[in-house]
C-alpha positions as CSV (number, residue, x, y, z in Angstrom):
1,M,20.6,34.4,10.9
2,S,19.2,36.0,7.8
3,S,19.0,39.4,7.1
4,Y,15.4,39.4,5.8
5,K,12.9,40.5,8.0
6,K,9.1,40.1,7.8
7,T,7.1,43.3,8.7
8,F,4.2,43.6,10.8
9,Q,1.0,43.6,9.1
10,F,-1.9,46.2,10.4
11,K,-4.0,43.3,11.8
12,E,-0.9,42.0,13.5
13,A,0.0,45.4,15.0
14,V,-3.5,45.8,16.3
15,L,-3.2,42.5,18.0
16,I,0.1,43.6,19.7
17,L,-1.8,46.7,21.0
18,F,-4.3,44.6,22.6
19,L,-1.8,42.4,23.9
20,I,0.1,45.4,25.4
21,L,-3.2,46.7,26.9
22,A,-3.9,43.4,28.2
23,I,-0.6,43.1,30.0
24,I,-0.7,46.5,31.4
25,F,-4.4,46.0,32.7
26,T,-3.5,42.6,34.2
27,S,-0.4,43.9,35.9
28,L,-1.8,47.0,37.3
29,F,-5.3,46.0,38.4
30,V,-5.2,42.2,38.9
31,L,-1.7,41.5,40.0
32,K,-1.5,45.0,41.5
33,T,2.3,45.4,40.3
34,E,4.2,48.7,40.0
35,P,3.9,50.3,36.5
36,H,7.6,49.4,35.8
37,L,6.9,45.9,35.9
38,A,3.8,46.2,33.7
39,L,5.7,48.1,31.1
40,L,8.8,45.7,31.4
41,N,6.7,42.8,30.9
42,C,5.3,44.3,27.5
43,L,9.0,45.1,26.7
44,V,10.0,41.4,26.9
45,V,6.9,40.3,25.0
46,V,7.3,42.8,22.0
47,A,11.0,42.1,22.0
48,I,10.1,38.2,21.6
49,L,7.9,39.1,18.8
50,G,10.6,41.1,17.2
51,L,12.8,38.2,17.4
52,I,10.2,35.9,15.9
53,K,10.0,38.3,13.1
54,R,13.8,37.8,12.5
55,Y,15.0,41.1,13.9
56,S,18.4,40.5,15.5
57,W,18.9,41.1,19.0
58,K,21.3,43.9,18.1
59,E,18.9,45.8,16.1
60,L,16.5,45.5,19.2
61,E,18.9,46.5,21.6
62,T,20.0,49.6,19.2
63,G,16.4,50.5,19.3
64,M,15.9,50.5,23.1
65,I,19.2,52.4,23.7
66,K,18.1,55.0,21.1
67,G,14.7,55.4,22.9
68,I,16.6,55.9,26.4
69,Q,18.9,58.4,24.6
70,S,15.7,60.6,23.7
71,G,14.7,60.6,27.4
72,I,18.0,62.1,28.9
73,Q,16.5,65.6,28.8
74,P,13.3,64.7,30.8
75,I,15.4,62.7,33.2
76,I,17.8,65.5,34.0
77,V,15.0,67.8,34.6
78,L,13.2,65.2,36.9
79,A,16.6,64.7,38.8
80,L,16.9,68.6,39.3
81,I,13.4,69.0,40.4
82,G,13.8,66.5,43.0
83,I,16.9,68.1,44.3
84,L,15.3,71.5,44.2
85,I,12.2,70.4,46.2
86,G,14.8,69.2,48.8
87,A,16.6,72.5,48.6
88,W,13.4,74.4,49.0
89,M,12.4,72.5,52.1
90,S,15.6,73.0,53.7
91,S,15.6,76.5,52.9
92,G,12.2,77.1,54.2
93,T,10.6,78.2,50.9
94,I,7.8,75.3,50.8
95,P,7.2,75.3,54.6
96,T,6.5,79.3,54.3
97,V,4.0,78.8,51.5
98,M,2.4,76.0,53.5
99,V,2.3,78.2,56.6
100,Y,0.8,81.1,54.7
101,A,-1.7,78.8,52.7
102,L,-3.0,77.2,56.0
103,T,-3.3,80.7,57.6
104,V,-5.0,82.5,54.9
105,I,-6.9,80.2,52.7
106,N,-10.4,79.3,53.6
107,P,-10.6,75.4,53.9
108,N,-13.8,75.1,52.0
109,Y,-12.2,77.1,49.1
110,L,-8.6,75.3,49.1
111,L,-9.4,73.3,46.0
112,I,-10.7,76.3,43.9
113,T,-7.5,78.3,45.3
114,S,-5.4,75.3,44.2
115,L,-6.9,75.4,40.7
116,F,-6.7,79.1,40.3
117,S,-3.2,79.5,41.8
118,C,-1.7,76.8,39.5
119,M,-3.7,78.2,36.5
120,V,-1.9,81.5,36.9
121,I,1.6,80.5,37.7
122,S,1.5,77.8,34.7
123,S,0.3,80.5,32.3
124,L,3.1,82.8,33.2
125,V,6.0,80.2,33.1
126,G,4.3,77.7,30.4
127,S,5.4,74.7,32.6
128,S,3.5,72.4,34.5
129,F,6.5,70.8,36.1
130,T,7.7,74.2,37.5
131,T,4.0,74.9,38.8
132,V,3.6,71.4,40.5
133,S,7.1,71.4,42.1
134,T,6.8,74.9,43.4
135,V,3.3,76.0,44.6
136,G,2.0,72.5,44.0
137,V,3.9,70.7,46.6
138,A,3.0,73.6,49.3
139,L,-0.7,73.5,48.4
140,M,-0.8,69.7,48.7
141,G,0.5,69.7,52.2
142,A,-2.1,72.5,53.1
143,G,-4.7,70.2,51.6
144,I,-3.7,67.3,53.3
145,A,-3.3,69.2,56.7
146,I,-6.9,70.5,56.5
147,G,-8.2,66.9,56.0
148,I,-9.3,67.1,52.1
149,P,-8.6,64.0,50.2
150,A,-5.1,63.7,48.8
151,P,-6.4,62.7,45.1
152,W,-8.8,65.7,45.2
153,V,-6.2,68.3,45.9
154,A,-3.7,66.7,43.5
155,G,-6.3,66.7,40.8
156,A,-7.0,70.4,41.3
157,I,-3.3,71.0,41.2
158,I,-2.6,69.1,38.0
159,C,-5.8,70.5,36.4
160,G,-4.3,74.1,36.9
161,A,-0.8,73.3,36.2
162,C,-1.8,71.7,32.8
163,F,-4.0,74.7,31.8
164,G,-0.9,76.6,31.2
165,D,0.8,74.0,29.8
166,K,-1.8,73.9,27.4
167,M,-2.7,77.5,26.7
168,S,0.4,79.6,27.5
169,P,2.4,81.0,24.5
170,M,5.4,80.4,26.9
171,S,4.6,76.5,26.9
172,D,7.0,74.4,25.0
173,T,4.2,72.0,23.9
174,T,1.8,74.7,22.8
175,N,4.5,76.0,20.4
176,F,5.3,72.5,19.5
177,A,1.8,71.5,18.6
178,S,1.5,74.8,16.5
179,G,4.9,74.2,14.8
180,V,4.1,70.6,13.8
181,S,0.8,71.5,12.5
182,S,2.3,74.8,10.5
183,V,-0.4,76.8,12.5
184,E,0.2,80.4,13.6
185,L,0.7,80.1,17.4
186,F,-2.0,82.5,18.6
187,T,-4.6,81.1,15.7
188,H,-3.7,77.9,17.7
189,I,-4.2,79.4,21.2
190,R,-7.6,81.0,20.1
191,H,-8.9,77.9,18.4
192,M,-8.2,75.9,21.6
193,T,-10.3,78.1,23.7
194,K,-13.3,76.5,22.2
195,T,-12.7,73.3,24.1
196,T,-10.6,74.7,27.0
197,I,-13.5,77.2,28.2
198,P,-16.2,74.6,28.8
199,S,-13.5,72.4,30.1
200,I,-12.2,74.6,32.6
201,L,-15.7,75.8,33.6
202,I,-16.9,72.4,34.4
203,T,-13.7,71.5,36.2
204,T,-14.1,74.7,38.4
205,L,-17.8,74.0,39.1
206,I,-16.9,70.4,40.2
207,F,-14.0,71.3,42.5
208,F,-16.1,74.2,44.0
209,I,-19.0,71.5,44.9
210,L,-16.3,69.4,46.2
211,G,-14.9,72.0,48.5
212,R,-18.2,73.0,49.7
213,I,-19.4,69.4,50.6
214,T,-16.1,68.5,52.4
215,P,-16.8,68.5,56.0
216,I,-14.0,70.4,58.0
217,Q,-14.5,69.4,61.6
218,S,-13.2,71.7,64.2
219,A,-10.9,69.0,65.2
220,S,-9.3,69.4,61.8
221,L,-8.9,73.1,62.1
222,T,-7.4,72.6,65.7
223,E,-4.9,70.0,64.0
224,M,-3.9,72.4,61.3
225,T,-3.1,75.2,64.0
226,N,-1.0,72.5,65.7
227,M,0.7,71.7,62.3
228,I,1.7,75.3,61.7
229,N,3.1,75.5,64.9
230,I,5.0,72.5,64.5
231,I,6.3,73.7,61.2
232,K,7.3,77.0,62.5
233,S,9.3,75.4,65.4
234,H,11.4,73.6,62.9
235,V,11.9,76.1,60.1
236,Q,12.0,80.0,60.1
237,I,9.0,81.1,58.4
238,S,9.8,84.4,56.1
239,G,9.0,86.1,52.7
240,L,12.8,86.1,52.1
241,T,12.6,82.5,51.5
242,L,10.4,83.0,48.7
243,L,13.0,84.8,46.6
244,S,14.4,81.7,45.2
245,P,11.0,80.5,43.5
246,I,10.4,84.1,42.5
247,L,13.9,84.0,40.5
248,V,12.9,80.7,38.9
249,I,9.7,81.9,37.8
250,I,11.2,85.1,36.4
251,L,13.8,83.0,34.7
252,A,11.1,80.7,33.1
253,I,9.2,83.9,31.9
254,R,12.2,85.0,30.4
255,K,12.6,81.7,28.4
256,V,15.8,80.7,30.2
257,P,16.2,76.9,29.5
258,V,14.6,74.7,32.3
259,A,17.9,73.0,33.3
260,P,19.7,76.2,34.1
261,A,16.7,77.8,35.8
262,L,16.4,74.8,38.2
263,I,20.0,75.0,38.9
264,V,19.8,78.8,39.9
265,G,16.9,77.8,42.3
266,I,19.1,75.1,43.8
267,I,22.1,77.5,44.4
268,T,19.6,80.4,45.7
269,A,17.8,77.9,48.1
270,G,21.4,76.9,49.2
271,I,22.5,80.4,50.1
272,T,19.1,80.8,51.9
273,A,19.3,77.5,53.7
274,I,23.0,78.3,54.8
275,G,22.8,81.9,55.6
276,F,19.2,82.2,56.9
277,Q,18.1,78.8,58.3
278,G,21.5,78.0,59.7
279,V,22.0,74.9,57.8
280,K,25.4,73.6,57.5
281,L,26.8,72.9,54.0
282,G,27.4,69.2,54.7
283,E,23.8,68.8,55.9
284,F,22.4,70.9,52.8
285,L,24.5,68.6,50.2
286,H,22.8,65.5,52.3
287,V,19.4,67.0,51.5
288,L,20.0,67.5,47.7
289,Q,20.8,63.8,47.8
290,N,18.1,62.3,50.1
291,G,15.9,65.0,50.9
292,T,15.1,66.7,54.3
293,T,15.0,64.5,57.5
294,F,13.2,66.7,60.1
295,T,12.6,64.9,63.4
296,I,9.2,65.4,64.1
297,E,6.6,63.4,66.1
298,N,3.5,64.3,64.0
299,A,3.0,61.8,61.4
300,Q,1.3,64.2,59.0
301,V,3.8,66.9,59.1
302,V,6.6,64.4,58.6
303,N,5.1,63.3,55.3
304,M,4.7,67.1,54.5
305,M,8.1,68.1,55.3
306,N,10.5,65.0,54.6
307,R,10.6,65.5,51.0
308,G,12.8,65.9,47.9
309,G,16.4,64.9,47.0
310,L,17.8,63.1,44.2
311,Q,16.6,59.9,45.3
312,S,13.0,60.8,45.4
313,M,13.0,60.7,41.8
314,M,14.5,57.5,41.2
315,W,11.1,55.8,41.0
316,S,10.1,58.1,38.2
317,I,13.2,58.1,36.4
318,S,13.5,54.2,36.4
319,L,10.0,54.1,35.1
320,I,10.7,56.7,32.4
321,L,14.0,54.6,31.4
322,I,11.8,51.5,30.9
323,A,9.0,53.7,29.1
324,F,11.8,55.2,26.7
325,A,13.4,51.9,25.9
326,F,10.0,50.4,25.0
327,G,9.0,53.3,22.8
328,G,12.5,52.9,21.0
329,L,11.7,49.2,20.7
330,L,8.5,50.1,19.0
331,D,10.0,52.3,16.6
332,T,12.5,49.8,15.5
333,L,9.8,47.4,14.9
334,N,7.8,50.4,13.0
335,I,4.5,49.2,15.0
336,I,3.4,52.8,15.6
337,P,3.5,53.9,11.8
338,I,1.7,50.7,10.9
339,L,-1.1,51.4,13.3
340,L,-1.4,54.8,12.1
341,N,-1.4,54.3,8.4
342,G,-3.9,51.7,8.9
343,L,-6.1,54.1,11.0
344,I,-5.7,56.9,8.2
345,E,-7.1,54.4,5.6
346,R,-10.1,54.0,7.3
347,V,-10.7,57.5,7.8
348,K,-13.9,58.7,5.7
349,T,-15.5,61.9,7.5
350,K,-13.9,65.0,9.2
351,G,-15.2,63.7,12.7
352,Q,-13.7,60.5,11.9
353,L,-10.5,62.3,11.2
354,I,-10.4,64.2,14.4
355,L,-11.4,61.1,16.4
356,S,-8.3,59.1,14.8
357,T,-6.0,62.0,15.4
358,A,-7.1,61.9,19.2
359,A,-7.0,58.3,19.4
360,S,-3.4,58.2,17.8
361,S,-2.1,61.0,20.2
362,F,-3.6,58.7,23.2
363,G,-2.0,55.5,21.5
364,V,1.4,56.9,21.3
365,N,1.2,58.4,24.9
366,L,0.2,55.0,26.0
367,L,2.8,52.9,24.0
368,T,5.7,55.6,24.7
369,G,5.1,57.6,27.7
370,E,6.2,60.7,25.7
371,Q,3.9,63.6,25.2
372,Y,6.1,65.2,22.3
373,L,6.1,62.0,20.2
374,S,2.3,62.0,20.9
375,I,2.2,65.2,19.2
376,L,5.0,64.8,16.6
377,I,4.0,61.2,15.1
378,P,0.4,61.8,14.7
379,G,1.0,65.4,13.4
380,Q,3.2,64.2,10.8
381,S,1.1,61.3,9.7
382,F,-2.2,63.1,9.4
383,K,-0.8,66.5,7.9
384,G,-1.7,65.1,4.4
385,I,-5.2,63.9,5.0
386,Y,-6.1,67.1,6.7
387,D,-5.2,68.8,3.4
388,K,-6.7,66.3,1.4
389,M,-10.2,66.5,3.2
390,K,-9.7,70.4,3.2
391,L,-10.0,70.8,6.9
392,E,-8.1,73.6,8.4
393,R,-5.0,72.3,10.2
394,K,-5.9,74.2,13.4
395,Y,-8.3,71.5,14.2
396,M,-5.3,69.1,14.0
397,S,-3.4,71.1,16.3
398,R,-5.9,71.5,18.8
399,T,-6.6,67.7,18.9
400,L,-2.9,67.0,19.3
401,E,-2.8,69.4,22.3
402,D,-5.8,68.2,23.9
403,A,-5.2,64.5,23.4
404,G,-1.3,64.7,23.4
405,T,-0.2,67.2,26.0
406,L,-3.2,66.6,28.5
407,I,-3.1,62.6,28.4
408,N,0.1,62.2,29.3
409,P,-0.3,62.8,33.0
410,L,-2.8,60.2,32.8
411,I,-0.4,57.5,31.9
412,P,1.4,56.0,35.1
413,W,4.6,55.8,32.8
414,G,4.1,58.9,30.9
415,V,6.6,61.5,31.7
416,S,4.4,63.9,33.4
417,G,2.2,61.1,35.0
418,A,5.3,59.7,36.6
419,F,6.6,63.2,37.9
420,F,3.3,64.4,39.3
421,A,2.7,61.1,41.0
422,Q,6.2,61.3,42.5
423,T,6.2,65.0,43.5
424,L,2.8,65.1,45.0
425,G,2.7,61.6,46.5
426,V,-0.3,60.6,45.0
427,P,-0.5,57.6,42.4
428,V,-1.8,58.3,39.0
429,I,-4.6,55.9,39.4
430,A,-5.6,57.7,42.5
431,F,-5.7,61.1,40.9
432,L,-6.9,60.3,37.5
433,P,-10.6,60.4,38.2
434,F,-10.3,64.0,39.7
435,A,-8.1,65.3,37.0
436,F,-11.3,66.5,35.1
437,F,-9.7,69.1,32.9
438,L,-7.4,66.7,31.4
439,Y,-10.1,64.2,29.6
440,L,-12.8,66.8,29.3
441,S,-10.6,68.8,26.9
442,P,-10.2,65.8,24.5
443,F,-13.8,64.9,24.9
444,F,-14.9,68.3,23.7
445,S,-12.4,68.1,20.9
446,I,-14.1,64.9,19.6
447,L,-17.5,66.1,20.2
448,F,-17.1,69.1,18.3
449,G,-15.1,67.3,15.5
450,F,-18.6,65.3,15.0
451,F,-21.2,67.9,15.8
452,S,-19.9,71.4,15.0
453,K,-19.5,72.8,11.4
454,A,-15.9,72.7,10.9
455,K,-14.2,75.2,8.7
456,T,-12.5,74.0,5.5
457,T,-9.6,75.2,3.4
458,S,-10.7,76.9,0.1
């Protein structure tokens, strides 16, 4: 085969994008397939188009392998979090938080409590993953026990968790967006408050209203009491079981890398499970692999308690493997830069520039499922035009954060989306309408881009 390759033109790249969207929409909403198959179908179709353009199979395969290699770090984190959730279930950590939440929290205010609790934890640790896998799992169980719709609870947890992921100086994406844009960190954070404050206020108001209109029947309260008693009959509830997550949070605050921090959490949970709960070593190792398997007659409590383990994350890990392979294929075919360059050529006003930046971050998220690339690629591509149009780069860094970090959880094959769905047990399509903060922030970024007087550089 000739080494000569034809490159895709902008119009062809746009057609490929629409083809990908059509395949995804048809697969998810018409054929009702899992997102794995939707993305795998896209990968096959785009690979065929690459072969038609005279790329060799070896080149395409190499691109996919490189894409998978770039996903090793989040895959390791996902695997460790699955193991950690099982360990914390076995040690009594998550059951203890569930019982405390069910005992103390007013059912009508559980949504608001979930939102604010996750906002505080995520702001301290700078990680939505840590927040969702600790307090988020417990609050999810409490919400379901009270009778609040699971997508509502998941939406409140995710909004709170992503608040810190966006605004905390401890967050890697916050540092990454400011670094890519060459904007001082706290300048970046201060500028983000202009979209964050109205977004989180509206989100808070909506969850307050939802919490107040949710009918909490006396039967639900009776059932909640019954659930608490069932949990207590299977696990010893004690503040001692909270030492492991507190240690993980401290390590996160001290900027210890996430994998070692999670491993410490697993080890300390093992010590608690064996020394305090009386779990045998062999049983605990089984939990790390397959999750907890409490024998409980109550179906709701079973769903709350039998969670975690390495195998519980394989759905997410397999999805992310396909997503990163697809992203590597698109990179090899140079489709994303072609789309971005074509978009940049059509930008004429500052409002269009901010809209194009947001659309690019959203597009990269959609095509690759990777929030770091959704910040990096548009950031590198749009730097020059921000300077050319004399628009301060803090507008770019804010837009990258709003449309990059916050949109990723709304993509079923996004690293965050797949993790949240699997950890909380609620599909992305189900919690998406209730993740208000996540799409209000980019909306305000775009709105302010057109209607506010953006400051220009001298």
